[in-house]
C-alpha positions in Angstrom: 0.0 0.0 0.0 1.5 3.3 -1.0 1.9 6.0 1.6 -0.4 9.1 1.2 2.4 11.2 -0.2 3.3 8.6 -2.9 -0.3 7.8 -3.9 -1.4 9.7 -7.1 -5.1 9.2 -6.1 -4.7 11.5 -3.1 -3.5 14.3 -5.3 -6.3 13.7 -7.8 -9.0 14.1 -5.1 -7.4 16.9 -3.1 -6.4 19.2 -5.9 -8.7 18.3 -8.8 -11.8 17.0 -7.1 -12.1 13.7 -9.0 -12.4 10.2 -7.4 -11.0 8.1 -10.3 -8.5 8.4 -13.1 -9.5 8.2 -16.7 -8.1 5.3 -18.7 -4.3 5.2 -18.9 -3.8 8.3 -16.8 -2.6 6.3 -13.7 -0.2 4.2 -15.9 1.2 7.3 -17.5 1.8 9.0 -14.2 3.6 5.8 -12.9 5.7 5.7 -16.0 6.9 9.3 -15.4 7.5 8.7 -11.7 9.7 5.8 -12.7 11.8 8.4 -14.8 10.8 7.0 -18.2 10.1 8.9 -21.4 6.7 8.5 -23.1 4.4 9.7 -25.9 0.8 10.4 -24.7 -1.9 10.5 -27.3 -5.3 11.6 -25.9 -8.2 13.3 -27.6 -8.8 17.0 -26.7 -10.5 17.1 -23.3 -9.2 13.6 -22.5 -7.1 14.7 -19.5 -3.6 15.0 -20.9 -2.6 17.8 -18.5 -3.2 15.7 -15.4 -0.6 13.2 -16.7 2.2 15.7 -16.1 0.6 17.9 -13.4 0.2 15.2 -10.8 3.8 13.9 -11.3 5.0 17.5 -11.0 3.2 17.7 -7.6 4.7 14.4 -6.5 8.3 14.9 -7.6 10.9 17.2 -6.1 11.7 20.3 -8.2 9.8 22.0 -11.0 8.3 20.5 -14.1 9.0 22.5 -17.3 6.1 22.5 -19.7 6.8 23.5 -23.4 3.6 25.1 -24.7 3.1 26.7 -28.1 0.7 29.5 -27.2 0.5 32.2 -24.5 -3.3 31.6 -24.2 -2.7 28.0 -23.4 -0.2 28.8 -20.7 -2.4 31.5 -19.2 -5.5 29.2 -19.1 -3.7 26.2 -17.5 -1.8 28.4 -14.9 -5.0 30.1 -13.9 -6.7 26.7 -13.4 -3.8 25.3 -11.5 -3.7 28.3 -9.1 -7.5 28.0 -8.6 -6.8 24.5 -7.4 -4.1 25.7 -5.0 -1.1 24.6 -7.1 2.0 26.8 -7.4 2.5 27.4 -11.2 3.5 30.2 -13.5 4.7 31.0 -17.0 7.4 32.9 -18.8 6.4 34.8 -22.0 6.6 38.1 -23.8 3.7 39.7 -21.9 5.8 40.0 -18.8 8.5 42.6 -18.0 12.0 41.7 -16.8 11.1 42.2 -13.1 8.1 39.8 -13.3 10.1 37.2 -15.1 12.9 37.5 -12.6 10.6 36.9 -9.7 9.1 33.8 -11.3 12.6 32.4 -11.9 13.5 33.1 -8.2 10.4 31.1 -7.2 11.4 28.2 -9.4 15.1 28.2 -8.1 13.9 28.3 -4.5 11.7 25.3 -5.0 8.4 27.2 -4.5 7.1 26.5 -8.0 5.9 23.1 -9.2 5.2 23.9 -12.9 6.8 26.4 -15.2 5.3 27.0 -18.6 7.4 28.3 -21.4 7.2 28.7 -25.2 9.7 26.8 -27.4 10.9 30.0 -29.0 11.5 31.5 -25.6 13.3 28.4 -24.3 15.7 28.3 -27.2 16.4 32.1 -27.3 19.0 34.0 -25.4 20.3 32.2 -22.3 17.0 30.7 -21.2 18.3 27.1 -21.6 21.1 28.1 -19.3 18.6 29.4 -16.8 16.7 26.1 -17.0 20.0 24.3 -16.1 20.0 26.2 -12.8 16.7 24.7 -11.8 16.0 21.3 -10.2 13.9 20.1 -13.2 11.6 17.1 -12.4 10.3 16.5 -15.9 9.8 18.0 -19.4 6.3 18.0 -20.9 6.1 18.9 -24.6 2.5 19.9 -25.2 1.0 19.9 -28.7 4.0 17.8 -29.8 2.5 17.1 -33.3 3.9 20.5 -34.1 7.4 18.9 -34.3 6.5 16.7 -37.2 6.3 17.8 -40.8 3.8 14.9 -41.3 1.6 16.6 -38.7 -1.2 19.1 -39.4 0.3 22.1 -37.6 4.1 21.9 -38.3 6.2 24.5 -36.5 9.9 24.6 -37.4 11.0 25.9 -34.0 9.8 22.7 -32.4 12.5 20.8 -34.5 15.2 22.1 -32.1 13.7 20.6 -28.9 15.8 17.5 -29.2 18.4 19.6 -27.3 16.4 18.9 -24.1 17.3 15.2 -24.1 20.9 16.0 -25.1 21.3 18.5 -22.3 19.2 16.6 -19.7 19.6 12.9 -20.5 18.3 11.7 -17.2 15.2 13.9 -17.0 12.0 12.2 -18.3 10.5 13.7 -21.4 6.7 13.4 -22.0 5.4 14.3 -25.5 1.6 15.0 -25.6 -0.7 15.5 -28.5 -4.4 15.0 -29.3 -4.0 14.1 -33.0 -1.3 12.0 -34.6 -1.4 9.0 -36.9 1.3 6.3 -36.9 3.6 8.2 -39.2 3.5 11.4 -37.1 4.0 9.4 -33.8 7.2 7.9 -35.1 8.4 11.2 -36.3 7.6 12.9 -32.9 9.7 10.4 -31.0 12.6 10.6 -33.5 12.7 14.4 -33.5 12.7 14.6 -29.7 15.4 12.1 -29.3 13.3 9.6 -27.5 12.9 6.7 -30.0 12.3 4.2 -27.3 9.6 6.2 -25.5 6.6 4.1 -24.4 3.5 5.0 -26.3 0.2 5.5 -24.4 -2.8 5.8 -26.8 -6.2 6.2 -25.3 -9.5 5.9 -27.1 -10.2 8.8 -29.5 -13.9 8.2 -29.1 -15.8 11.3 -27.8 -19.3 9.9 -27.7 -20.7 13.1 -26.2 -20.0 15.0 -29.4 -22.6 14.6 -32.2 -21.3 14.8 -35.8 -23.3 16.3 -38.7 -22.4 17.3 -42.3 -24.7 19.5 -44.3 -24.5 20.9 -47.9 -22.9 24.3 -48.0 -26.0 26.2 -49.2 -27.8 29.0 -47.3 -25.2 28.5 -44.5 -26.1 31.6 -42.5 -29.8 30.6 -42.4 -28.8 27.1 -41.3 -26.5 28.6 -38.6 -29.3 30.8 -37.4 -31.7 27.9 -37.0 -29.0 25.9 -35.3 -28.3 28.7 -32.8 -31.9 29.4 -32.0 -32.2 26.0 -30.5 -29.1 26.5 -28.3 -29.6 29.8 -26.4 -26.7 31.1 -24.3 -24.4 28.3 -25.4 -20.7 29.1 -26.2 -19.5 28.0 -29.6 -16.8 28.4 -32.3 -17.3 28.9 -36.0 -14.2 28.1 -38.2 -13.8 29.9 -41.5 -11.2 29.4 -44.2 -10.3 33.1 -44.7 -9.9 36.2 -42.6 -12.5 38.0 -44.7 -14.9 35.1 -44.1 -14.6 35.4 -40.3 -15.4 39.1 -40.5 -18.4 38.6 -42.8 -19.9 35.8 -40.7 -19.4 37.6 -37.4 -21.1 40.7 -38.9 -24.0 38.6 -40.0 -24.5 37.0 -36.6 -24.4 40.4 -34.9 -27.1 41.6 -37.2 -29.2 38.5 -36.2 -28.9 39.5 -32.5 -26.1 37.2 -31.4 -23.1 38.2 -29.3 -20.3 37.4 -31.8 -16.9 38.6 -32.9 -14.1 37.5 -35.2 -10.5 36.4 -34.6 -7.7 35.9 -37.1 -4.0 36.4 -37.5 -4.5 39.8 -39.2 -6.1 41.3 -36.1 -4.0 43.4 -33.8 -2.6 41.6 -30.7 -4.8 43.8 -28.6 -8.0 42.8 -30.5 -7.1 39.1 -30.4 -6.5 39.3 -26.7 -9.7 41.2 -26.1 -11.9 38.8 -28.1 -10.3 35.8 -26.5 -10.7 37.1 -23.0 -14.4 38.0 -23.6 -15.0 34.5 -25.0 -13.2 32.7 -22.2 -15.1 34.8 -19.6 -18.5 34.1 -21.2 -19.0 37.7 -22.1 -19.0 36.7 -25.8 -21.1 33.8 -26.9 -19.7 33.1 -30.4 -16.2 33.5 -31.8 -15.8 33.3 -35.6 -12.2 32.4 -36.4 -9.6 31.0 -38.7 -7.3 28.1 -37.6 -5.3 30.9 -35.8 -7.6 30.4 -32.9 -8.0 27.5 -30.6 -4.9 25.4 -30.1 -4.6 24.8 -26.4 -7.7 26.9 -25.4 -8.8 25.2 -22.2 -12.4 26.6 -22.1 -14.4 23.6 -21.1 -17.9 24.8 -21.7 -17.8 25.2 -25.5 -21.0 23.4 -26.5 -20.7 23.4 -30.2 -18.3 23.9 -33.1 -19.3 24.7 -36.7 -17.0 24.5 -39.7 -18.2 27.1 -42.2 -15.7 25.7 -44.7 -14.2 22.2 -44.9 -10.9 21.8 -43.1 -7.8 20.6 -45.0 -7.2 17.4 -43.1 -8.8 15.0 -40.6 -6.3 15.8 -37.8 -7.1 19.5 -37.8 -10.8 18.8 -38.1 -10.7 16.3 -35.2 -8.7 18.7 -33.0 -11.0 21.6 -33.7 -14.3 19.7 -33.0 -12.6 18.5 -29.9 -12.8 22.0 -28.5 -16.5 21.3 -27.9 -17.5 19.3 -24.8 -14.2 19.1 -23.0 -16.3 18.6 -19.8 -17.8 15.5 -21.3 -21.3 17.0 -21.5 -23.5 16.8 -24.6 -22.1 18.9 -27.5 -22.7 19.3 -31.2 -20.6 19.8 -34.3 -21.7 20.8 -37.8 -19.6 20.7 -41.0 -20.7 22.5 -44.2 -19.4 20.9 -47.3 -19.4 21.9 -51.0 -17.2 20.9 -53.9 -16.1 24.5 -54.1 -14.3 24.1 -50.7 -12.3 21.2 -52.2 -11.3 23.3 -55.2 -10.3 26.2 -53.0 -8.2 24.0 -50.7 -6.5 22.3 -53.6 -5.6 25.7 -55.2 -4.1 26.9 -51.9 -1.9 23.8 -51.7 -0.9 23.8 -55.4 -0.1 27.6 -55.4 2.1 27.4 -52.2 5.9 27.3 -52.3 6.3 24.2 -50.2 8.2 21.1 -51.5 6.3 18.8 -54.0 6.5 15.9 -51.5 4.7 17.9 -48.9 2.1 19.1 -51.4 1.4 15.5 -52.2 0.9 14.7 -48.6 -1.5 17.6 -48.1 -3.5 16.7 -51.2 -3.8 13.1 -49.9 -5.0 14.3 -46.5 -7.5 16.6 -48.2 -8.8 13.6 -50.1 -9.4 11.8 -46.8 -11.3 14.8 -45.5 -13.5 14.8 -48.6 -14.2 11.1 -48.1 -15.3 11.9 -44.5 -17.7 14.6 -45.8 -19.2 12.4 -48.4 -19.3 9.3 -46.2 -22.2 6.9 -46.2 -21.1 5.1 -43.1 -20.9 6.0 -39.4 -18.8 9.2 -39.2 -17.3 8.3 -35.9 -16.0 5.0 -37.3 -14.3 7.0 -40.0 -12.6 9.4 -37.6 -11.4 6.6 -35.3 -10.1 4.4 -38.1 -8.1 7.4 -39.3 -6.2 7.2 -36.0 -5.9 3.4 -36.3 -8.7 2.7 -33.7 -11.4 0.2 -34.4 -15.0 0.8 -33.5 -17.1 -2.2 -34.2 -20.6 -0.8 -33.6 -22.0 2.3 -35.2 -22.1 5.3 -32.9 -25.7 6.4 -33.2 -24.7 10.0 -32.7 -24.0 11.2 -36.2 -26.2 12.2 -39.1 -25.4 9.0 -41.0 -26.3 6.7 -38.1 -29.6 8.7 -37.6 -30.4 8.4 -41.3 -28.7 5.2 -42.5 -28.2 4.5 -46.2 -28.9 1.2 -47.9 -26.0 -1.2 -48.1 -24.8 -4.7 -48.9 -22.3 -7.3 -47.8 -19.0 -6.2 -49.3 -16.8 -8.7 -47.6 -15.8 -10.5 -50.9 -14.9 -7.1 -52.5 -12.8 -6.2 -49.4 -11.0 -9.6 -49.6 -10.2 -9.0 -53.2 -8.7 -5.6 -52.5 -6.8 -6.8 -49.4 -5.4 -9.8 -51.2 -4.2 -7.6 -54.0 -2.5 -5.3 -51.5 -0.8 -8.3 -49.8 0.4 -9.8 -53.1 1.8 -6.4 -54.2 3.8 -6.5 -50.9 1.8 -3.5 -49.5 3.5 -1.1 -52.0 0.5 0.1 -54.0 -1.7 3.2 -53.6 -5.3 3.7 -54.7 -4.8 4.1 -58.5 -2.4 1.2 -58.9 -4.6 -1.1 -56.7 -7.7 -0.4 -58.9 -5.6 -1.0 -62.0 -4.6 -4.4 -60.6 -8.1 -5.3 -59.7 -9.5 -4.3 -63.0 -6.8 -6.0 -65.0 -5.4 -2.8 -66.7 -2.3 -3.5 -68.7 -0.7 -0.1 -68.5 3.1 0.5 -68.5 3.5 0.8 -64.7 1.5 -2.4 -64.1 3.6 -4.3 -66.6 6.9 -2.8 -65.3 6.2 -4.1 -61.8 4.9 -7.5 -63.0 1.6 -6.9 -61.3 -0.1 -8.6 -64.2 1.4 -11.8 -63.0 -0.4 -11.6 -59.6 -3.2 -14.1 -59.0 -5.5 -11.1 -58.1 -4.9 -9.4 -61.4 -8.3 -8.7 -63.0 -10.5 -10.2 -60.2 -12.5 -7.0 -60.2 -12.8 -6.3 -63.9 -16.6 -6.3 -63.6 -16.6 -2.9 -61.8 -15.9 0.5 -63.2 -12.9 2.5 -61.9 -15.1 5.1 -60.2 -17.1 2.3 -58.4 -13.9 0.7 -57.1 -12.6 4.1 -56.0 -15.8 4.6 -54.0 -15.7 1.2 -52.4 -12.0 1.4 -51.5 -12.6 4.9 -50.0 -15.4 3.3 -47.9 -13.0 0.5 -46.9 -10.3 3.0 -45.9 -12.8 5.0 -43.9 -14.0 1.8 -42.1 -10.5 0.9 -41.2 -10.3 -2.2 -43.5 -6.8 -1.1 -44.4 -4.4 1.7 -43.4 -2.4 4.2 -45.4 1.3 5.2 -45.1 1.7 8.8 -46.3 5.4 8.6 -45.8 5.6 5.6 -48.2 3.9 7.1 -51.3 0.4 6.7 -49.7 0.8 2.9 -50.0 -2.0 0.8 -48.4 -1.0 -1.3 -45.4 -2.7 -4.3 -43.9 -3.7 -4.2 -40.2 -5.1 -6.6 -37.7 -8.6 -5.9 -39.0 -7.4 -6.6 -42.6 -6.3 -10.1 -41.6 -9.5 -10.8 -39.8 -11.4 -10.0 -43.0 -9.1 -12.0 -45.2 -9.5 -15.0 -42.9 -13.3 -14.7 -43.0 -13.6 -13.8 -39.3 -15.1 -10.4 -40.0 -17.6 -9.0 -42.4 -17.6 -5.7 -44.2 -20.8 -3.7 -44.9 -20.5 -1.3 -47.8 -23.0 1.3 -48.9 -24.4 1.0 -52.4 -22.6 3.1 -55.0 -24.3 6.3 -56.1 -22.8 9.0 -58.4 -21.7 12.4 -57.3 -24.8 14.1 -58.8 -27.1 11.6 -57.0 -25.2 12.2 -53.7 -25.5 16.0 -54.1 -29.3 15.7 -54.5 -29.6 13.6 -51.4 -27.6 16.0 -49.3 -29.7 18.9 -50.4 -32.8 17.1 -49.4 -31.4 16.4 -46.0 -30.4 20.0 -45.4 -33.5 20.9 -43.3 -32.8 23.0 -40.2 -31.6 21.2 -37.1 -34.4 19.9 -34.9 -35.2 21.7 -31.7 -33.7 19.7 -28.9 -34.6 19.5 -25.3 -31.5 19.1 -23.2 -30.2 20.0 -19.8 -29.6 23.6 -20.7 -33.3 24.1 -20.2 -32.7 23.1 -16.6 -33.8 26.0 -14.4 -31.4 25.3 -11.5 -28.5 24.8 -13.9 -29.2 28.3 -15.4 -29.2 29.8 -11.9 -26.0 28.1 -11.0 -24.4 29.2 -14.3 -25.3 32.9 -13.6 -23.9 32.5 -10.0 -20.7 31.0 -11.4 -20.3 34.0 -13.8 -20.8 36.5 -11.0 -18.2 34.8 -8.7 -15.8 34.3 -11.6 -16.0 38.0 -12.6 -15.4 39.0 -9.0 -12.4 36.7 -8.7 -11.0 37.7 -12.1 -11.0 34.1 -13.5 -12.9 32.4 -16.4 -16.1 30.8 -15.3 -15.1 27.3 -16.3 -12.0 27.5 -14.1 -14.4 27.8 -11.2 -16.5 24.8 -12.1 -17.0 23.0 -15.4 -20.5 22.8 -17.0 -20.6 19.1 -16.2 -20.0 19.9 -12.5 -22.8 22.4 -12.5 -25.0 19.9 -14.3 -24.3 17.3 -11.6 -25.2 19.9 -8.9 -28.4 20.7 -10.7 -29.3 17.0 -11.0 -28.2 15.8 -7.6 -29.2 19.1 -5.7 -26.7 18.6 -2.8 -27.7 20.5 0.4 -24.9 19.3 2.6 -21.1 19.7 2.3 -20.5 16.0 2.2 -22.9 15.7 -0.7 -21.3 18.7 -2.5 -17.8 17.2 -2.1 -19.1 14.0 -3.8 -19.8 16.0 -6.9 -17.2 15.4 -9.6 -14.9 18.4 -9.9 -15.4 19.7 -6.4 -12.1 19.4 -4.5 -11.3 20.5 -0.9 -10.0 23.9 -1.9 -12.9 24.8 -4.2 -15.3 23.5 -1.6 -13.8 25.8 1.0 -13.7 28.8 -1.4 -16.9 28.4 -3.4 -18.8 25.3 -2.5 -20.8 26.8 0.3 -22.1 29.6 -1.9 -23.4 27.1 -4.4 -24.9 25.0 -1.5 -26.8 28.1 -0.3 -28.1 28.8 -3.8 -29.3 25.2 -4.2 -31.0 25.4 -0.7 -32.7 28.7 -1.6 -33.8 27.2 -4.9 -35.4 24.2 -3.1 -37.1 26.6 -0.7 -38.5 28.6 -3.6 -39.7 25.4 -5.2 -41.7 24.5 -2.1 -43.5 27.9 -2.2 -44.3 27.4 -5.9 -47.3 25.7 -7.5 -45.3 22.6 -8.2 -47.2 19.6 -6.7 -45.8 18.5 -3.4 -45.3 14.9 -4.5 -43.0 16.1 -7.3 -41.0 18.2 -4.9 -40.7 15.3 -2.5 -39.4 13.1 -5.4 -36.7 15.5 -6.5 -35.7 16.9 -3.1 -32.4 15.3 -1.8 -32.7 13.3 1.4 -30.6 13.7 4.5 -28.9 10.5 5.2 -28.6 9.3 8.8 -25.2 9.8 10.2 -24.3 12.3 7.5 -24.3 15.3 9.9 -21.3 14.0 11.8 -19.6 13.1 8.5 -20.1 16.7 7.4 -18.5 18.0 10.6 -15.5 15.7 9.9 -15.1 17.0 6.4 -15.0 20.6 7.7 -12.5 19.6 10.4 -10.3 17.8 7.9 -10.3 21.0 5.8 -8.7 22.9 8.7 -11.7 24.7 10.1 -11.9 25.4 13.8 -14.7 24.1 16.0 -16.1 27.7 16.1 -15.9 28.1 12.3 -17.6 24.8 11.8 -20.4 25.7 14.2 -20.9 29.0 12.5 -20.9 27.5 9.0 -23.4 24.7 10.0 -25.6 27.0 12.2 -25.1 24.6 15.2 -23.8 25.2 18.7 -20.1 24.9 19.5 -21.0 22.1 22.0 -22.8 20.1 19.3 -19.8 20.3 17.0 -17.5 19.2 19.8 -19.9 16.3 20.5 -19.7 15.3 16.8 -15.9 15.2 16.9 -15.8 13.2 20.2 -18.3 10.7 18.7 -16.2 10.4 15.5 -13.1 9.8 17.6 -14.9 7.1 19.6 -16.0 5.5 16.3 -12.4 5.2 15.1 -12.1 8.3 13.0 -8.5 9.7 12.6 -9.1 13.0 14.6 -6.4 14.5 16.9 -8.5 16.0 19.6 -5.4 17.0 21.5 -5.0 19.9 19.0 -8.4 21.3 20.2 -7.4 21.8 23.8 -4.5 23.0 26.0 -2.6 21.8 29.1 -4.3 24.3 31.4 -7.8 23.2 30.4 -6.8 19.5 30.8 -5.3 20.2 34.2 -8.4 22.1 35.4 -10.8 19.5 34.2 -8.7 16.7 35.7 -8.8 18.5 39.1 -12.6 19.0 38.8 -13.1 15.3 38.1 -11.2 14.3 41.3 -12.9 17.0 43.4 -16.5 16.0 42.3 -15.8 12.3 41.9 -17.2 12.7 38.4 -18.3 9.5 36.6 -18.9 8.8 32.9 -22.7 8.8 33.4 -22.7 12.1 35.4 -24.1 15.2 33.8 -21.5 17.6 32.4 -23.2 20.4 34.4 -21.4 19.0 37.5 -18.0 19.9 36.1 -19.3 23.1 34.4 -20.6 24.4 37.8 -17.5 23.3 39.7 -15.3 25.2 37.2 -17.3 28.4 37.8 -18.6 28.4 34.3 -15.1 29.4 33.1 -14.7 26.4 30.7 -17.5 25.8 28.2 -19.3 22.5 27.7 -17.6 22.0 24.3 -14.1 22.3 25.9 -15.1 20.0 28.8 -16.3 17.3 26.4 -13.1 17.4 24.4 -11.0 17.4 27.5 -12.8 14.3 28.8 -12.2 12.5 25.6 -8.5 13.4 25.6 -8.1 12.4 29.3 -9.9 9.1 28.6 -7.2 8.2 26.0 -4.3 8.7 28.4 
């Protein structure tokens, strides 16, 4: 059994208010505590930060977190400080004096986490300054930026291998939300940690709905979408700067609180818009991809893509900014062929190397396949990241309106067999040529016409095979290696299909014109939905959270996540012990804010009883007081460091009653040091009074109270008796 100081679970509950770790979090923490390097792949909102924050608290020294954006640093540091954790950041917004003070704190051991940008780390003598610190670990956040195969490549990340060269014995943790196999290999190679253990959690975010609509009358569709989601925070992504300004202007005219954000805005305007959005003063932010990476706002309830993204990684990361608190959230992607043309033109007109253009065009094609999919969209997203989802999700537009299909297992076996016999070296076009028996020069040069699978699919046209293979790829039937000329690769799922252990369901082929007509017919406005945001108590708690957050100068979600407020609204805790059982309410937040929310819930229940709501309904929803919970609540307050007098005042009970609770808890075996609640003089006086009055255990306390001339209260007498009884 681990001691309290060495048990990660104790830090999880005390500082973050959670009872259990999410999948793999505990294993990752143990890996770092054992001084090992690792690569952590978790979806946005999956809990990556805890994986380095808890080891930072447990290990001696300071954890250095490499973070790409100032906004990300600020958000995480504010959240850590709100949880009672010493953390800070170094960036260009601070003057020399402020930065010097932070470094002094780090050098003296009074800082557990230090956030710094890669540019800042590698500039001037900052690396030398880091050498002067007792570094416990390095965490490289958004580590996909280091890979040219990733979707957000940043050249300055390439130099971060100097960390392992300079500090070979300090564990390095690379973290990202989006990276396929190729990118993962490249991350570890570039950071100099080729043997790092990989931790890959499920990419599945079942709380997020997925919908694709034709890109016609977009503003009208957005208006209908927003009307059914009043007061919800959301992000609309546009391809161009001009697009963000136009959409934001249109939304403002419709009566919504919206503003735009792009790289062409002044630093002051970007900061203002971001702050207003984070603090819930701005409902909607319309932005280019310049906004969002690392934004820790947990109560983003929806994300709309006004234009189609250029790749699945970027799309997945951007929709992942919705529902970080695990509550119900929605995403909407508008798709038109014009978006594809515009994206291709941007790639082709760029000055990047031809090899990288080829990669970007291939990834754009995968994004097009997602938008035109006729199968469960979540399956497609997960298969892109090499994760298998056997059942349809039921929370995407395709699952809600399924297309007709057929058993395509034999077709899949033909394609997979051709891939295997071509030694996994063929891409889409060559694979179809082999299947259709085309005798072109490249087929003949590679002797593919000699393969037993040559011509086994000659009965299907090229476009039909292209559609079916695209479906197979989306379903995870095979994988694709972008760093090997986009060659198809066999996976575990591939071999299950080849051996007849797994079936493949394909959608019937329809032409592009037919598909376009179907999408236009399905472009009706989103249905009105009844969800928890119509919850009256939730709305009251949301307003209260905003008032407290504004007063404290912190974003509302740093106070409590939407999911925490929802649990409060559903469970309606009226006692501290019940409130502490709510996920996301730790000891520090309970002491600072919990009682204010308790009072609001109690007042709401009181107002409900005075309303015209039938008494039997109120009785059904009103929380019950559990026998024995009143002493448990006293113990919780006591363990939080409150005095007997403070507990009595908070609970509106007498001091003597609280003292009685503590004595009873001690008698029942609770770990309570009553000796701290008394002093030697009191113990001596009570002991003399016992001897003088021949006091017995069944005698009334008034005997001692009177003998002591009413100088020592009943509460102090009761505690003294308990302490003397132990000796």
